[in-house]
C-alpha positions in Angstrom: 84.2 272.4 -51.1 80.7 272.0 -52.1 79.9 269.6 -55.1 78.4 272.4 -57.5 81.7 274.4 -56.9 83.7 271.6 -58.0 82.0 271.2 -61.4 82.1 274.5 -61.9 85.8 275.1 -61.5 86.2 271.7 -63.6 83.9 273.5 -66.3 86.1 276.4 -66.6 89.4 274.6 -66.4 88.4 272.6 -69.6 86.7 275.4 -71.6 87.9 277.4 -74.4 88.3 281.2 -74.1 85.4 281.6 -76.4 82.9 279.8 -74.0 84.7 281.5 -70.7 84.2 285.1 -72.7 80.4 284.1 -73.4 80.0 283.0 -70.1 80.5 286.2 -68.7 79.1 288.3 -71.2 75.8 286.6 -70.7 75.6 287.7 -66.9 75.8 291.5 -67.9 71.8 292.2 -68.7 72.6 295.7 -69.9 75.2 294.0 -72.2 72.8 291.3 -73.7 69.9 293.7 -73.9 72.1 295.8 -75.9 73.2 292.9 -78.1 69.0 292.6 -78.7 68.7 296.0 -79.7 71.5 296.1 -81.9 70.4 292.8 -83.7 67.3 294.3 -84.3 68.4 297.3 -85.9 70.9 295.5 -88.5 67.8 293.5 -89.3 65.8 296.5 -90.1 68.8 297.3 -92.1 68.7 294.3 -94.0 65.2 293.8 -94.8 64.4 297.9 -95.0 62.3 297.6 -98.3 59.9 294.3 -96.4 59.6 296.4 -93.5 58.6 300.1 -95.4 55.2 300.7 -96.1 55.6 303.3 -99.1 58.2 304.2 -101.6 60.4 306.8 -99.4 60.9 308.9 -102.3 57.4 309.2 -103.5 56.5 312.9 -102.2 53.0 314.7 -102.6 52.4 318.5 -101.8 48.6 317.6 -101.0 50.0 315.5 -97.8 52.6 318.0 -96.6 53.2 317.8 -92.8 50.8 315.3 -92.4 50.4 314.1 -88.3 51.0 310.7 -87.4 48.1 308.4 -88.3 46.1 305.9 -85.4 45.7 302.6 -86.7 42.4 300.7 -85.2 42.9 297.4 -84.5 39.4 296.7 -83.8 36.1 296.9 -85.3 33.3 296.4 -82.9 34.6 292.9 -81.0 36.5 291.6 -84.0 40.3 291.9 -84.8 39.9 294.1 -88.2 43.0 296.4 -88.0 42.2 300.0 -90.2 43.0 303.2 -90.0 40.6 306.5 -91.4 41.4 308.7 -94.4 43.0 311.6 -93.9 41.6 315.0 -95.3 43.4 317.9 -95.9 42.1 321.7 -95.7 43.6 324.8 -96.1 42.4 327.8 -93.7 41.7 331.4 -95.4 43.1 333.5 -93.1 46.4 332.2 -92.3 46.7 329.6 -95.1 48.2 326.9 -92.9 47.4 323.4 -93.8 45.3 321.1 -91.5 44.0 318.1 -91.8 40.8 316.2 -90.4 39.8 312.2 -90.1 37.2 311.2 -92.1 35.2 308.6 -90.4 33.3 307.4 -93.4 36.0 306.2 -95.6 37.7 303.2 -93.6 41.0 301.7 -94.9 41.9 298.1 -94.1 45.2 297.3 -92.8 46.5 293.5 -93.8 50.0 292.0 -93.3 52.2 291.1 -96.5 50.7 293.3 -98.8 51.6 294.6 -102.1 53.0 298.1 -102.7 55.8 299.7 -104.7 58.6 296.9 -106.1 61.7 296.4 -105.2 64.6 294.0 -104.8 65.0 291.5 -101.7 68.2 291.0 -100.9 69.4 292.5 -104.0 68.0 289.1 -105.7 64.4 288.9 -107.1 62.1 292.1 -107.9 58.8 292.0 -105.6 56.4 294.2 -104.3 55.2 292.0 -101.0 55.4 294.6 -97.5 55.1 293.5 -94.2 52.5 295.9 -93.7 50.0 297.7 -96.2 46.5 298.4 -97.3 43.6 297.4 -99.2 42.0 299.2 -101.9 44.3 302.4 -102.3 48.1 302.6 -102.5 49.8 302.7 -99.0 51.7 305.9 -100.1 48.3 308.0 -100.4 47.1 306.6 -96.8 49.1 304.7 -94.5 51.1 307.5 -92.4 52.5 305.9 -89.2 54.6 308.6 -88.2 53.4 311.5 -90.7 55.0 312.9 -93.6 57.9 315.6 -94.0 57.7 319.0 -95.9 57.6 317.0 -99.4 54.9 314.8 -98.1 57.0 311.8 -98.0 56.0 308.6 -95.5 58.6 309.3 -92.3 58.1 305.9 -91.0 59.6 304.2 -94.4 62.2 306.8 -95.0 63.0 305.8 -91.4 63.1 302.4 -91.8 65.6 303.0 -95.0 67.6 305.7 -93.0 68.2 303.0 -90.5 70.3 300.9 -93.3 72.2 303.9 -94.3 73.5 304.9 -91.0 73.9 301.4 -89.7 76.2 300.2 -92.7 78.1 303.6 -92.4 79.5 303.1 -88.8 79.7 299.7 -89.6 81.9 299.8 -92.7 84.1 302.6 -91.6 84.9 300.6 -88.2 85.9 297.7 -90.4 88.1 299.7 -92.4 89.3 301.2 -88.8 90.5 298.0 -87.6 92.4 297.0 -91.1 94.0 300.7 -90.8 94.6 300.5 -86.8 95.4 296.6 -86.3 98.1 296.8 -89.4 99.9 300.2 -88.8 99.9 299.9 -84.9 100.9 296.5 -85.1 103.8 297.2 -87.8 104.6 300.5 -85.3 105.1 298.2 -82.4 106.9 295.5 -83.7 109.6 297.2 -85.9 109.8 300.3 -83.8 112.6 302.6 -84.6 112.0 304.9 -87.7 109.0 303.2 -88.8 107.5 303.7 -85.3 108.1 307.5 -85.6 107.2 308.3 -88.9 103.5 306.0 -88.0 103.4 308.2 -84.5 103.7 311.7 -86.3 101.4 310.9 -89.4 99.0 309.9 -86.5 99.9 313.2 -84.5 99.0 315.2 -87.2 95.7 313.8 -88.1 95.0 313.7 -84.8 95.7 317.7 -84.3 93.5 319.0 -87.8 90.3 320.9 -86.2 87.3 318.2 -87.3 84.9 321.1 -88.4 87.4 322.9 -91.0 88.2 319.4 -92.0 84.5 318.6 -93.0 83.8 321.8 -94.5 86.9 321.8 -96.8 86.2 317.8 -97.5 82.1 318.6 -98.2 84.1 321.4 -100.4 85.8 319.5 -102.3 83.6 316.3 -103.5 82.1 317.0 -106.7 78.3 317.9 -106.9 77.9 315.6 -109.6 78.7 312.4 -107.4 76.1 310.5 -107.0 74.9 309.1 -103.9 77.0 305.7 -103.7 80.0 307.7 -104.5 79.6 309.9 -101.7 78.5 307.4 -99.6 81.9 305.5 -100.2 84.0 308.8 -99.6 82.4 309.4 -96.8 83.1 306.2 -95.0 86.9 306.0 -96.5 87.3 309.3 -95.0 86.1 308.3 -91.2 87.9 305.1 -91.5 90.7 307.6 -92.4 90.6 309.7 -89.4 88.9 307.4 -87.0 91.9 304.5 -86.8 94.1 306.3 -84.8 92.9 306.0 -81.6 92.7 301.8 -82.0 96.0 301.8 -83.6 98.1 303.8 -80.7 96.6 301.1 -78.1 97.9 298.5 -80.2 101.3 299.6 -80.4 101.0 299.8 -77.0 100.1 296.2 -76.0 102.8 295.1 -78.8 105.8 296.9 -77.1 104.7 295.3 -74.0 104.6 292.0 -75.4 107.0 291.6 -78.2 110.1 290.8 -75.9 108.2 287.6 -74.9 110.0 284.3 -74.8 106.7 283.1 -77.7 107.7 285.8 -79.7 111.1 285.4 -79.7 110.5 281.6 -80.6 108.4 282.5 -83.2 111.5 284.2 -85.0 113.6 281.8 -84.1 112.3 279.1 -86.2 111.9 281.7 -89.5 108.3 282.7 -88.6 107.7 286.0 -90.9 107.2 289.0 -88.7 103.6 289.2 -90.5 102.8 285.9 -89.2 104.1 286.7 -86.4 102.1 290.0 -85.6 99.0 288.6 -86.5 98.8 285.0 -85.5 100.8 285.2 -82.3 100.7 288.7 -80.9 97.0 290.0 -82.1 94.8 287.6 -80.9 96.6 287.9 -77.3 94.3 291.0 -77.1 91.7 290.3 -79.9 89.1 291.0 -76.8 90.1 294.2 -76.5 90.0 295.0 -80.2 86.5 293.8 -80.7 85.4 295.6 -77.4 87.2 298.8 -79.2 85.6 298.0 -81.9 82.1 298.2 -80.3 82.5 301.3 -78.6 83.4 303.1 -82.4 80.3 301.9 -83.9 78.3 304.6 -82.1 81.3 307.3 -82.6 80.7 306.6 -86.1 76.7 306.5 -86.3 76.7 309.9 -84.3 79.5 311.2 -87.2 77.9 310.5 -90.0 74.5 311.6 -88.8 76.0 314.8 -87.3 78.0 315.6 -91.0 74.5 315.1 -92.6 72.6 317.2 -90.2 75.2 320.3 -90.7 74.9 319.2 -94.8 78.6 318.3 -95.1 78.5 314.7 -95.3 75.0 312.8 -97.3 72.6 314.8 -99.1 69.4 314.9 -100.9 68.2 312.2 -102.4 70.2 309.8 -100.4 68.2 308.4 -96.7 69.9 308.6 -93.1 69.1 310.0 -89.8 71.3 312.7 -90.4 69.8 314.0 -93.8 66.1 313.4 -92.0 66.8 315.7 -89.4 68.0 318.9 -91.8 64.4 319.5 -92.1 64.4 320.0 -88.1 66.8 322.3 -88.1 64.5 325.4 -86.7 62.8 325.7 -84.1 59.5 326.3 -86.1 59.2 323.3 -87.6 59.9 321.5 -83.7 57.0 323.5 -82.8 54.5 322.6 -85.4 55.6 319.4 -86.6 57.3 317.4 -83.7 57.0 314.3 -85.2 60.0 315.4 -87.8 62.2 314.3 -84.9 61.3 311.1 -84.7 64.9 310.0 -86.5 66.4 310.7 -83.1 65.2 308.5 -80.7 66.5 305.7 -82.6 69.8 307.5 -82.9 69.5 307.9 -78.8 68.4 304.2 -78.9 71.3 302.4 -81.0 74.1 304.7 -79.3 72.8 303.4 -75.6 72.7 300.1 -77.1 76.1 299.9 -78.7 77.6 301.2 -75.6 76.1 298.8 -72.9 77.1 296.0 -75.5 80.6 297.5 -75.8 81.1 297.7 -71.9 79.9 294.1 -71.8 82.3 293.0 -73.5 85.2 295.0 -72.0 84.1 293.3 -68.6 84.4 289.9 -70.6 87.9 290.3 -72.1 89.3 288.9 -68.8 87.3 285.7 -68.9 88.9 284.0 -65.9 87.2 286.4 -63.8 84.1 284.6 -63.6 
């Protein structure tokens, strides 16, 4: 046997399960790319205020539906990022507003500029932003992705919408894991009446029509609720409905291994059912739970985006990808202002990234297949 093969075999024989999973996962190039993209989106979600340029709620009718603004990096042969001022005018015949670039008004763009105030990571107040302008507020001069119907900066709103859409998926899946693993584990371990009751609850939840359910829930939410209350309610509702599939998977695996010798030995030495389930049984298929969780995250994000787009989820003044897409519901908006569809891009990219990441984790769940 070649020396390299012997070394690899020895390395595998002494490696931990976590190392074996990582070695197999890093061979999956699409999964690695998906992991990098997902980490980038969560980085944007974490530092959204710092990365934005304008107050996402600052509106101005005089800059309604302004197209994306070009950033010029060079002035002659020297590096000098800048934009040109945009002047709005209204056609006297059609009353349609149009915008023209004023090349005589040059606005410098710089890094770590001052802008609107915010709390950095909720710790302290600052007004430093990654990108800004000199001499004039960014809310009046810098529109990287254009503006919406209310004249709000789409780039800044998109960055902060990433926080809402990504965190609601993460929170919803975290709660789904708790419900799915706990109730699925109890159902598979005890069996009998307990199993029957939990499975009937799962069947009832899965049989409820989705659209009427969301319409009823949207009507039941009080109109005077704050954005935080609506966000929390939507997260809990998505979790209550989303745990059923994982619960059935955990139940099936529990029923397969509950008569194994190590489970019987743990029971004979006096281990409580809770310890047997969560310490001895669940770790055996933890890799599968991780993979299922990764694949469930994009479903949560799509659910929130779809519900908000239909007006059944989050609503203004909250900012999410679905809320931003509400303004692009008609053909006229798409034809005249195609930049309003920009939130579609991060939705598609993050869903593909999560799917690639989930596929890689699922393939790495068998760590000895190297």
